[in-house]
LOZAPA-783595 format. One record per residue: x, y, z of N, C-alpha, C in turn. Coordinates in steps of 0.05 Angstrom, whole numbers, plus 5000, padded with zeros to 4 digits. Example, Ala and Ser with C-alpha at 12.3 -4.5 7.8 and 13.67 -1.06 7.14 Angstrom:
5264;4886;5156;5246;4910;5156;5264;4934;5156
5257;4955;5142;5273;4979;5143;5258;5001;5157
end
This chain:
5021;4978;5002;4999;5002;4996;5015;5026;5003
5021;5047;4978;5027;5060;4982;5020;5092;4983
5028;5100;5003;5016;5124;5016;5031;5149;5006
5019;5171;5003;5031;5189;4989;5034;5197;5011
5044;5189;5002;5037;5217;4999;5013;5226;5019
4992;5086;5007;5005;5075;5011;5008;5050;4998
5028;5010;4985;5019;4991;4986;5023;4963;4998
5007;4948;5005;5013;4927;5029;5027;4903;5020
5046;4898;5028;5074;4882;5021;5081;4858;5041
5070;4830;5041;5074;4821;5051;5103;4815;5058
5113;4811;5076;5146;4807;5085;5147;4774;5076
5164;4760;5064;5180;4740;5054;5182;4727;5082
5179;4699;5084;5184;4686;5107;5216;4685;5114
5218;4692;5136;5251;4685;5151;5264;4664;5137
5289;4669;5137;5312;4644;5134;5300;4623;5150
5311;4599;5141;5307;4573;5165;5327;4587;5187
5347;4591;5189;5364;4591;5207;5353;4620;5229
5340;4639;5219;5331;4661;5230;5309;4657;5243
5295;4636;5225;5272;4628;5246;5273;4608;5264
5289;4592;5265;5299;4575;5285;5308;4585;5306
5321;4600;5306;5336;4620;5325;5319;4643;5341
5297;4648;5318;5276;4666;5345;5237;4660;5331
5243;4633;5327;5212;4623;5332;5199;4632;5353
5173;4643;5361;5160;4645;5380;5175;4663;5400
5194;4687;5395;5205;4695;5404;5194;4729;5392
5185;4743;5410;5189;4774;5398;5208;4790;5380
5225;4777;5384;5253;4787;5367;5251;4777;5339
5224;4761;5328;5219;4757;5309;5216;4778;5294
5196;4790;5300;5185;4820;5293;5207;4836;5287
5215;4841;5307;5235;4856;5304;5258;4858;5289
5263;4826;5282;5288;4825;5252;5274;4833;5225
5249;4822;5224;5229;4834;5199;5226;4860;5200
5224;4872;5221;5226;4903;5208;5251;4923;5203
5267;4907;5217;5300;4920;5218;5302;4917;5187
5298;4896;5176;5310;4884;5145;5292;4897;5128
5266;4902;5133;5252;4924;5113;5251;4949;5120
5267;4957;5141;5280;4985;5138;5306;4987;5120
5319;4965;5123;5350;4971;5106;5343;4959;5084
5325;4952;5076;5315;4941;5045;5313;4963;5039
5294;4986;5046;5270;5006;5032;5269;5032;5044
5287;5037;5061;5285;5061;5074;5295;5085;5052
5287;5104;5047;5293;5127;5028;5323;5136;5037
5336;5135;5058;5351;5147;5060;5380;5125;5063
5399;5120;5049;5418;5101;5054;5431;5100;5076
5434;5129;5089;5454;5127;5105;5433;5125;5133
5412;5130;5132;5396;5115;5161;5402;5139;5182
5401;5166;5164;5403;5198;5182;5424;5193;5204
5452;5173;5182;5482;5183;5197;5476;5158;5220
5467;5142;5220;5464;5124;5241;5469;5094;5225
5490;5080;5242;5494;5059;5245;5472;5031;5238
5457;5033;5222;5432;5005;5221;5446;4982;5225
5459;4963;5217;5470;4945;5226;5479;4942;5259
5490;4965;5270;5490;4961;5300;5469;4961;5317
5449;4973;5306;5422;4985;5317;5404;4951;5314
5413;4931;5296;5406;4910;5294;5418;4892;5309
5445;4892;5321;5449;4871;5347;5437;4881;5363
5441;4907;5368;5422;4916;5398;5399;4904;5395
5391;4910;5383;5349;4903;5383;5359;4865;5393
5376;4847;5384;5369;4826;5376;5382;4815;5404
5409;4833;5417;5413;4824;5432;5398;4826;5464
5374;4836;5462;5367;4838;5484;5344;4820;5493
5341;4810;5516;5319;4793;5524;5292;4812;5524
5261;4790;5523;5238;4816;5513;5217;4804;5536
5205;4811;5552;5192;4794;5569;5166;4793;5553
5157;4809;5537;5134;4810;5513;5134;4830;5499
5113;4819;5476;5117;4832;5456;5111;4861;5455
5091;4873;5476;5092;4899;5482;5123;4917;5486
5144;4904;5506;5169;4912;5508;5186;4918;5483
5183;4892;5466;5198;4885;5438;5182;4909;5420
5161;4913;5420;5147;4941;5409;5167;4967;5412
5165;4968;5438;5174;4994;5453;5209;4998;5432
5222;4969;5441;5241;4978;5431;5250;4987;5403
5229;4974;5385;5227;4980;5356;5220;5005;5354
5207;5018;5367;5196;5047;5362;5217;5063;5370
5230;5061;5394;5257;5075;5400;5278;5075;5379
5287;5046;5366;5302;5041;5341;5297;5059;5320
5272;5064;5316;5257;5074;5289;5257;5109;5290
5258;5118;5318;5265;5146;5332;5282;5153;5322
5306;5135;5313;5338;5151;5304;5330;5157;5275
5313;5148;5267;5314;5159;5234;5306;5190;5234
5295;5198;5255;5282;5229;5250;5263;5225;5229
5246;5208;5227;5224;5210;5204;5198;5195;5217
5176;5225;5227;5157;5219;5244;5135;5197;5226
5142;5193;5188;5124;5176;5179;5134;5153;5179
5161;5141;5183;5175;5114;5185;5162;5108;5213
5141;5086;5220;5131;5088;5236;5121;5052;5244
5117;5040;5277;5106;5019;5274;5081;5020;5289
5068;5001;5271;5034;4999;5283;5034;4969;5302
5028;4969;5322;5021;4943;5339;4989;4944;5322
4986;4917;5315;4959;4901;5308;4937;4914;5303
4935;4921;5331;4906;4937;5328;4902;4965;5303
4925;4976;5314;4934;5002;5302;4934;4992;5263
4946;4973;5264;4958;4973;5234;4924;4957;5227
4907;4952;5237;4878;4939;5227;4861;4964;5221
4871;4987;5243;4848;5015;5234;4868;5020;5209
4889;5022;5209;4899;5036;5178;4893;5019;5156
4902;4998;5152;4884;4986;5126;4855;4992;5126
4840;4988;5155;4807;4993;5135;4799;5022;5131
4820;5042;5135;4820;5061;5131;4819;5068;5097
4845;5055;5102;4860;5060;5068;4845;5048;5048
4828;5027;5052;4811;5006;5043;4787;5017;5034
4787;5039;5051;4756;5058;5052;4730;5035;5061
4737;5015;5077;4714;4999;5082;4721;4991;5113
4701;4983;5123;4697;4974;5160;4677;4960;5169
4676;4945;5185;4658;4928;5193;4638;4946;5216
4612;4952;5202;4598;4965;5230;4568;4971;5212
4557;4991;5225;4530;4997;5215;4530;5015;5202
4547;5032;5192;4550;5061;5182;4538;5084;5196
4556;5094;5219;4543;5122;5225;4573;5133;5229
4567;5159;5224;4586;5176;5220;4578;5197;5252
4598;5201;5272;4594;5209;5295;4604;5229;5307
4601;5252;5319;4613;5272;5331;4598;5272;5358
4615;5289;5376;4617;5295;5406;4599;5320;5400
4568;5327;5419;4557;5361;5410;4573;5367;5436
4591;5396;5426;4595;5410;5455;4583;5416;5480
4554;5419;5463;4535;5433;5488;4531;5415;5506
4519;5392;5490;4507;5369;5510;4523;5344;5521
4545;5347;5507;4567;5328;5515;4549;5297;5505
4541;5298;5491;4526;5266;5476;4540;5268;5452
4536;5240;5446;4537;5223;5428;4521;5231;5401
4527;5239;5382;4510;5251;5355;4515;5237;5331
4491;5230;5318;4508;5220;5290;4502;5243;5271
4527;5241;5265;4530;5262;5237;4515;5257;5214
4514;5243;5202;4496;5230;5179;4499;5201;5181
4480;5182;5171;4479;5165;5161;4497;5150;5144
4512;5129;5135;4538;5138;5103;4512;5109;5085
4516;5127;5065;4497;5115;5043;4499;5080;5038
4468;5064;5033;4469;5042;5033;4483;5021;5049
4476;5035;5087;4487;5019;5102;4464;5010;5120
4476;4991;5138;4445;4988;5160;4430;5005;5170
4450;5030;5183;4440;5053;5194;4419;5076;5184
4429;5074;5157;4412;5090;5126;4380;5066;5137
4391;5042;5126;4364;5021;5133;4349;5029;5145
4359;5027;5165;4335;5024;5198;4329;5045;5201
4335;5070;5193;4326;5100;5183;4338;5116;5209
4360;5117;5217;4379;5131;5241;4382;5158;5221
4379;5182;5232;4384;5206;5224;4402;5222;5233
4406;5244;5211;4427;5266;5227;4419;5277;5251
4432;5285;5270;4427;5289;5297;4411;5276;5307
4410;5252;5311;4400;5231;5327;4422;5229;5352
4411;5228;5380;4430;5222;5403;4440;5198;5406
4455;5192;5415;4462;5155;5416;4468;5154;5457
4444;5148;5462;4446;5146;5493;4466;5122;5506
4446;5095;5481;4463;5070;5497;4474;5051;5477
4494;5038;5482;4508;5021;5466;4509;4994;5474
4489;4977;5468;4484;4946;5481;4481;4954;5502
4466;4967;5517;4451;4981;5548;4475;4995;5560
4491;4998;5547;4512;5021;5566;4512;5043;5560
4503;5057;5579;4511;5088;5570;4530;5103;5562
4524;5121;5542;4547;5138;5521;4555;5168;5541
4547;5168;5566;4547;5186;5580;4572;5185;5595
4595;5215;5582;4625;5215;5587;4642;5199;5558
4629;5189;5544;4644;5162;5529;4649;5189;5497
4677;5175;5500;4691;5195;5470;4678;5185;5453
4679;5195;5424;4669;5191;5403;4688;5162;5386
4716;5160;5400;4728;5141;5394;4714;5113;5408
4715;5120;5430;4703;5088;5451;4672;5083;5436
4659;5102;5432;4627;5099;5413;4628;5079;5395
4648;5087;5380;4649;5080;5345;4663;5051;5353
4679;5044;5373;4694;5018;5369;4670;5006;5384
4654;5016;5398;4636;4994;5414;4616;4990;5389
4609;5002;5371;4589;4998;5352;4603;4979;5334
4629;4985;5321;4638;4965;5302;4644;4930;5303
4643;4917;5297;4647;4887;5295;4639;4869;5277
4647;4849;5284;4649;4833;5262;4618;4831;5242
4627;4823;5215;4600;4825;5200;4583;4803;5210
4555;4805;5208;4536;4791;5209;4526;4795;5247
4538;4801;5255;4530;4801;5291;4516;4833;5294
4501;4830;5308;4480;4845;5320;4492;4867;5346
4482;4895;5338;4482;4918;5361;4464;4932;5368
4454;4941;5394;4434;4949;5398;4435;4977;5412
4428;4997;5392;4433;5029;5399;4398;5037;5418
4410;5057;5438;4386;5083;5444;4384;5105;5430
4363;5104;5420;4362;5138;5401;4341;5153;5420
4352;5180;5423;4337;5200;5434;4338;5224;5401
4310;5225;5394;4304;5242;5374;4292;5269;5373
4290;5286;5370;4274;5315;5373;4246;5301;5369
4222;5307;5392;4195;5308;5388;4190;5277;5385
4202;5263;5401;4199;5232;5400;4210;5221;5423
4192;5200;5435;4205;5188;5458;4233;5175;5455
4249;5166;5472;4272;5146;5469;4259;5123;5444
4284;5114;5437;4272;5073;5430;4294;5067;5419
4298;5042;5419;4322;5026;5411;4324;5015;5381
4346;5006;5366;4343;4998;5340;4365;4977;5348
4352;4956;5337;4375;4932;5332;4387;4934;5309
4421;4928;5299;4421;4941;5274;4447;4914;5275
4450;4907;5251;4464;4875;5237;4492;4895;5223
4513;4884;5231;4533;4897;5229;4542;4884;5195
4556;4897;5180;4558;4899;5141;4586;4906;5142
4600;4901;5115;4622;4909;5105;4613;4940;5100
4623;4958;5111;4607;4985;5099;4636;5003;5081
4622;5012;5057;4644;5025;5041;4635;5050;5045
4659;5061;5060;4660;5095;5066;4659;5116;5042
4645;5134;5046;4648;5159;5026;4667;5175;5035
4685;5173;5012;4712;5195;5010;4699;5218;4996
4673;5212;4977;4671;5240;4961;4637;5241;4975
4645;5266;4976;4613;5285;4979;4598;5303;4958
4591;5304;4946;4579;5326;4919;4552;5328;4916
4544;5354;4908;4520;5368;4903;4520;5385;4880
4501;5394;4866;4499;5413;4847;4482;5435;4857
4504;5459;4865;4495;5485;4873;4482;5505;4843
4463;5516;4857;4458;5539;4843;4463;5568;4852
4481;5586;4836;4493;5603;4842;4489;5628;4820
4465;5646;4830;4456;5667;4807;4449;5646;4788
4462;5654;4761;4455;5639;4741;4468;5613;4726
4485;5609;4749;4510;5594;4733;4502;5567;4758
4507;5537;4746;4507;5518;4764;4531;5505;4764
4540;5506;4798;4567;5500;4806;4570;5469;4817
4579;5455;4813;4588;5426;4828;4612;5423;4847
4597;5418;4862;4619;5423;4900;4619;5391;4902
4649;5387;4912;4655;5362;4903;4666;5364;4931
4667;5346;4950;4686;5347;4975;4701;5318;4976
4724;5324;4977;4741;5292;4976;4757;5291;5002
4746;5274;5018;4748;5268;5046;4785;5254;5052
4784;5235;5035;4808;5222;5038;4814;5205;5006
4836;5200;5004;4847;5186;4980;4856;5147;4988
4821;5138;4995;4826;5114;5003;4827;5096;4979
4814;5072;4973;4818;5058;4953;4795;5056;4934
4775;5070;4951;4748;5075;4937;4747;5101;4926
4763;5117;4932;4766;5147;4919;4760;5155;4896
4775;5144;4880;4776;5146;4846;4747;5140;4837
4739;5115;4847;4715;5108;4828;4690;5123;4839
4689;5140;4863;4674;5157;4873;4677;5183;4864
4702;5187;4864;4709;5218;4849;4703;5219;4820
4698;5191;4803;4695;5195;4775;4653;5190;4775
4636;5182;4787;4622;5180;4791;4605;5207;4798
4618;5221;4819;4606;5253;4824;4616;5269;4802
4630;5266;4789;4646;5287;4764;4624;5283;4735
4621;5256;4727;4603;5253;4707;4570;5262;4722
4564;5256;4745;4540;5261;4741;4534;5295;4741
4555;5301;4749;4554;5337;4754;4560;5344;4727
4574;5332;4709;4570;5346;4683;4548;5334;4671
4540;5315;4675;4506;5311;4654;4490;5325;4678
4486;5340;4688;4471;5360;4701;4478;5390;4696
4494;5384;4678;4509;5421;4670;4519;5436;4691
4534;5424;4701;4550;5439;4722;4569;5457;4695
4576;5483;4710;4592;5509;4690;4611;5505;4704
4618;5496;4726;4655;5502;4742;4648;5487;4761
4664;5486;4774;4670;5470;4800;4685;5487;4825
4679;5471;4846;4693;5476;4874;4701;5449;4884
4725;5448;4887;4734;5421;4891;4748;5421;4926
4743;5411;4941;4744;5419;4970;4757;5395;4983
4786;5405;4995;4803;5386;5000;4816;5399;5028
4794;5409;5038;4803;5413;5068;4804;5396;5090
4823;5390;5107;4826;5370;5126;4828;5346;5109
4830;5340;5089;4843;5314;5078;4863;5302;5086
4877;5287;5097;4897;5286;5100;4924;5268;5084
4904;5265;5060;4920;5247;5046;4901;5219;5037
4926;5195;5036;4923;5176;5031;4935;5158;5003
4921;5150;4994;4932;5125;4972;4955;5144;4946
4967;5130;4943;4989;5150;4915;4968;5142;4896
4967;5120;4890;4954;5114;4862;4921;5129;4864
4914;5135;4887;4890;5138;4879;4888;5173;4880
4905;5188;4889;4908;5225;4880;4926;5226;4848
4937;5202;4838;4950;5201;4809;4911;5192;4789
4905;5182;4800;4874;5167;4788;4862;5196;4781
4854;5210;4807;4836;5229;4811;4850;5253;4791
4884;5259;4795;4889;5276;4779;4885;5277;4748
4878;5255;4747;4878;5242;4710;4851;5254;4703
4833;5255;4718;4797;5264;4711;4800;5295;4711
4819;5299;4728;4812;5338;4723;4838;5351;4708
4859;5336;4693;4877;5341;4674;4884;5320;4657
4879;5335;4626;4891;5327;4613;4911;5325;4595
4922;5333;4608;4952;5341;4592;4975;5349;4617
5002;5344;4617;5016;5357;4638;5028;5333;4658
5048;5338;4673;5059;5322;4694;5044;5322;4720
5049;5309;4729;5022;5304;4764;5044;5304;4785
5063;5285;4780;5079;5290;4800;5105;5272;4790
5122;5283;4809;5148;5263;4798;5170;5251;4828
5173;5230;4832;5187;5216;4853;5219;5210;4849
5228;5211;4874;5252;5202;4870;5258;5181;4895
5273;5161;4887;5276;5131;4904;5303;5143;4925
5303;5121;4936;5335;5123;4949;5357;5118;4929
5356;5112;4910;5383;5114;4892;5381;5138;4877
5371;5150;4877;5363;5177;4864;5354;5175;4832
5339;5151;4839;5322;5140;4806;5293;5157;4806
5293;5170;4785;5266;5199;4786;5243;5178;4765
5219;5185;4778;5205;5179;4763;5176;5196;4751
5169;5197;4734;5158;5225;4726;5127;5209;4718
5105;5224;4734;5080;5204;4724;5063;5233;4718
5047;5232;4686;5032;5247;4679;5002;5238;4675
4996;5263;4665;4964;5259;4654;4958;5247;4635
4944;5228;4625;4946;5206;4604;4923;5220;4587
4912;5241;4582;4890;5255;4573;4858;5241;4572
4853;5237;4593;4822;5224;4603;4811;5243;4621
4815;5263;4631;4803;5284;4638;4773;5279;4631
4760;5286;4653;4730;5290;4650;4728;5316;4644
4737;5332;4654;4729;5359;4651;4746;5380;4650
4743;5402;4629;4769;5421;4628;4750;5445;4638
4727;5447;4656;4715;5468;4669;4731;5480;4683
4727;5511;4688;4744;5524;4710;4734;5517;4736
4759;5513;4755;4754;5502;4778;4761;5513;4801
4756;5516;4823;4774;5530;4850;4775;5504;4866
4807;5500;4870;4809;5483;4898;4814;5492;4921
4799;5482;4952;4802;5493;4967;4822;5475;4992
4836;5489;4996;4858;5475;5014;4862;5489;5042
4873;5480;5059;4881;5490;5095;4903;5477;5100
4910;5482;5123;4933;5468;5140;4935;5442;5144
4909;5433;5131;4903;5404;5142;4900;5391;5121
4904;5399;5092;4914;5389;5067;4938;5375;5061
4942;5346;5065;4964;5338;5068;4967;5308;5044
4998;5312;5041;5003;5288;5023;4993;5287;5002
4974;5267;5000;4958;5262;4966;4952;5290;4962
4937;5300;4985;4925;5327;4973;4941;5345;4962
4962;5345;4976;4984;5371;4962;4997;5356;4926
4990;5330;4926;5003;5318;4902;4978;5334;4885
4956;5327;4886;4937;5338;4874;4939;5365;4874
4932;5381;4891;4936;5407;4889;4963;5417;4876
4981;5413;4880;5009;5417;4865;5006;5420;4842
4990;5394;4828;4987;5387;4801;4977;5412;4784
4949;5416;4796;4933;5425;4789;4938;5458;4789
4954;5457;4805;4975;5490;4802;4980;5494;4789
5016;5482;4781;5028;5479;4769;5027;5484;4741
5004;5467;4731;4994;5460;4702;4971;5490;4694
4968;5498;4717;4945;5525;4707;4923;5511;4707
4913;5487;4722;4890;5473;4717;4876;5495;4728
4880;5505;4758;4851;5510;4770;4871;5527;4791
4854;5548;4819;4859;5569;4825;4855;5559;4856
4883;5549;4862;4890;5534;4892;4875;5568;4913
4858;5554;4923;4850;5579;4949;4852;5567;4981
4853;5579;4998;4857;5578;5026;4881;5585;5040
4894;5564;5054;4914;5567;5076;4932;5556;5054
4968;5553;5067;4987;5540;5069;4977;5512;5070
4983;5490;5056;4982;5463;5066;4998;5451;5080
4994;5429;5088;5012;5416;5113;5040;5407;5107
5049;5404;5078;5084;5398;5067;5090;5375;5079
5073;5354;5072;5086;5328;5072;5094;5320;5043
5124;5314;5038;5129;5311;5007;5145;5283;5010
5133;5262;5022;5150;5236;5027;5124;5215;5014
5140;5190;5008;5123;5169;4995;5128;5144;5019
5104;5143;5026;5111;5116;5047;5094;5084;5035
5109;5066;5041;5100;5041;5033;5091;5022;5060
5074;5012;5061;5062;5007;5093;5064;4967;5083
5078;4958;5106;5091;4922;5105;5069;4915;5130
5060;4887;5115;5051;4871;5134;5078;4855;5150
5070;4853;5178;5094;4832;5183;5083;4809;5202
5091;4790;5220;5078;4767;5214;5059;4758;5242
5067;4777;5255;5047;4775;5280;5016;4801;5279
5018;4798;5255;4996;4826;5247;4997;4844;5254
5023;4854;5262;5022;4882;5267;5038;4901;5236
5045;4928;5238;5059;4930;5206;5072;4955;5210
5089;4964;5187;5109;4985;5189;5102;4992;5166
5107;5027;5172;5102;5046;5151;5137;5049;5148
5146;5052;5113;5171;5062;5112;5175;5078;5096
5188;5108;5095;5188;5120;5079;5205;5111;5053
5199;5113;5035;5207;5106;5010;5215;5121;4979
5206;5145;4989;5213;5163;4967;5211;5195;4967
5216;5216;4959;5206;5236;4956;5192;5249;4939
5171;5259;4943;5164;5277;4911;5167;5296;4905
5163;5308;4889;5162;5341;4883;5136;5351;4862
5131;5365;4860;5108;5382;4842;5112;5380;4819
5097;5388;4792;5110;5390;4767;5139;5415;4763
5132;5429;4779;5153;5445;4772;5176;5447;4785
5175;5414;4801;5206;5415;4818;5208;5423;4841
5186;5432;4851;5183;5445;4886;5182;5430;4902
5195;5424;4911;5204;5417;4948;5173;5413;4960
5164;5414;4970;5136;5428;4984;5148;5422;5015
5167;5400;5011;5170;5387;5055;5173;5412;5071
5156;5408;5087;5154;5430;5122;5141;5449;5101
5144;5455;5090;5129;5490;5071;5104;5479;5062
5093;5462;5042;5067;5459;5031;5062;5478;5003
5042;5477;4994;5030;5479;4979;5021;5517;4972
5035;5531;4970;5026;5562;4968;5000;5566;4950
4976;5569;4967;4949;5581;4948;4965;5598;4928
4950;5601;4914;4938;5617;4891;4928;5651;4906
4912;5635;4916;4891;5654;4929;4888;5650;4964
4897;5669;4980;4905;5657;5015;4879;5673;5021
4869;5652;5039;4847;5659;5055;4857;5655;5081
4849;5670;5102;4854;5657;5133;4826;5660;5153
4814;5647;5154;4786;5653;5174;4789;5664;5205
4774;5675;5218;4777;5688;5236;4774;5662;5258
4774;5673;5288;4770;5645;5301;4736;5640;5300
4726;5664;5300;4706;5661;5300;4685;5645;5279
4695;5648;5253;4693;5643;5229;4701;5603;5233
4721;5602;5240;4727;5572;5252;4703;5550;5267
4705;5564;5289;4675;5562;5308;4660;5549;5296
4646;5576;5289;4609;5566;5258;4609;5544;5242
4640;5539;5235;4646;5517;5211;4643;5489;5222
4654;5498;5251;4652;5470;5269;4631;5460;5282
4623;5482;5299;4595;5478;5308;4569;5469;5287
4578;5484;5261;4552;5479;5246;4565;5463;5222
4558;5443;5212;4576;5430;5184;4557;5431;5166
4539;5440;5168;4525;5436;5139;4528;5461;5119
4542;5485;5144;4549;5513;5120;4575;5494;5103
4583;5477;5105;4599;5476;5084;4601;5472;5062
4614;5485;5040;4598;5485;5014;4575;5504;5003
4562;5515;5023;4546;5539;5023;4559;5568;5023
4544;5583;5018;4549;5616;5019;4555;5615;5047
4544;5605;5064;4553;5600;5096;4583;5605;5100
4596;5586;5083;4622;5584;5090;4634;5603;5073
4658;5624;5081;4669;5639;5073;4697;5628;5042
4701;5603;5053;4714;5591;5038;4707;5592;5010
4682;5577;5009;4660;5569;4987;4654;5598;4969
4642;5617;4993;4635;5641;4978;4657;5654;4958
4674;5655;4974;4706;5671;4965;4704;5647;4932
4707;5626;4934;4701;5611;4912;4688;5624;4892
4668;5620;4901;4644;5630;4873;4641;5660;4861
4659;5672;4878;4672;5704;4867;4685;5699;4850
4710;5684;4851;4734;5674;4839;4718;5661;4811
4703;5646;4808;4691;5632;4780;4680;5650;4781
4664;5675;4793;4648;5693;4774;4661;5711;4754
4690;5719;4764;4708;5740;4748;4704;5725;4719
4712;5745;4702;4719;5735;4676;4749;5728;4678
4770;5721;4689;4789;5708;4683;4789;5678;4683
4775;5684;4718;4773;5650;4727;4753;5629;4706
4724;5640;4705;4710;5641;4692;4714;5623;4660
4728;5631;4652;4735;5629;4620;4746;5589;4632
4735;5572;4608;4744;5539;4610;4782;5539;4603
4789;5523;4616;4817;5523;4603;4822;5506;4582
4832;5514;4561;4835;5498;4537;4874;5486;4552
4881;5469;4541;4898;5458;4545;4925;5464;4530
4920;5477;4506;4937;5493;4492;4942;5523;4505
4919;5535;4518;4925;5553;4532;4945;5560;4562
4953;5532;4572;4963;5527;4598;4996;5540;4592
5007;5544;4614;5030;5553;4610;5054;5530;4621
5071;5530;4596;5095;5507;4606;5078;5486;4611
5067;5469;4594;5055;5443;4605;5078;5426;4608
5076;5408;4618;5101;5393;4624;5091;5363;4618
end
């Protein structure tokens, strides 16, 4: 799983000699992880650390538990001074793979914590989920989960209790405005997460397609294609692509999605540990060349920055908002033999113009910073996002209304296509 900016690669079995000496020992996973870093890590100097000596130190110790071995491995990885090369215990690895797969086993409810009442609230049921089929609605309060009160429970704890194996059941007690409390029994299923939310807005005399891309999981590209084709069919005349808060995800998803927006030009270049450069380009499969504004903020990272950087450097869209996060590294995620996992940085990436955005981010064409009051208002009322009550979106509509931005971009008009 390649994270932009993640490819799940099973580690081959250990050699017979190593396997015999480490079998049933916590050291086995340590050696697996060490070998992966030794073979794949982007910096062959290992941050000027003696990685072979580190292996000897790891394997010379005795560990009373897997948790103790995990701690030692994490300490060793910290020597690389790379926060993105990291070890994940089995639960953490399972969460990551579920996220990037864009699927989970549950009932399909997005939850939040109401700041006023401190209660667990349904933000929205996921499309085609057991929750939606059972009539769960946005704004419903979850009072109990299998008879356990949610009072004082965090959103993460509530979500953990609701998730479970496909085919099993969970009972939730619901409080809905204007109704008496009631119980709903839901059967867990495999849920495809919505990475893309979209709608057609009418702004004056113009139809604008609004698309919010929440993450680059394995279903993001197919969902983006569906959204764009439907909005084009509905006669959208311009687009607002919202990447705010998008932390990134799969490198291949960012490339597939960039090709839906760009008909020509370079998307990104990557450089591996041997200095080999790979240039990835558009392939004349764009769904639209209509004028577009891309919304970004300080939480737009990784694959989001690949997409925003490509569209900026190729003059395909106006990038608007705050400076992005600044993550210009690519990771591969490897599964280990005990169910844990390892994310390893394998390459550095650059925007089409050769810009290194590491720790700097993509600079928007139009900068917009919200006041604290505006941020609080959007956080307290997510329904405002992508409407005229959203300062980012409202500014994007103003940009699209100008003559320069509202003219469709022909490929021949783009400056210095690569």
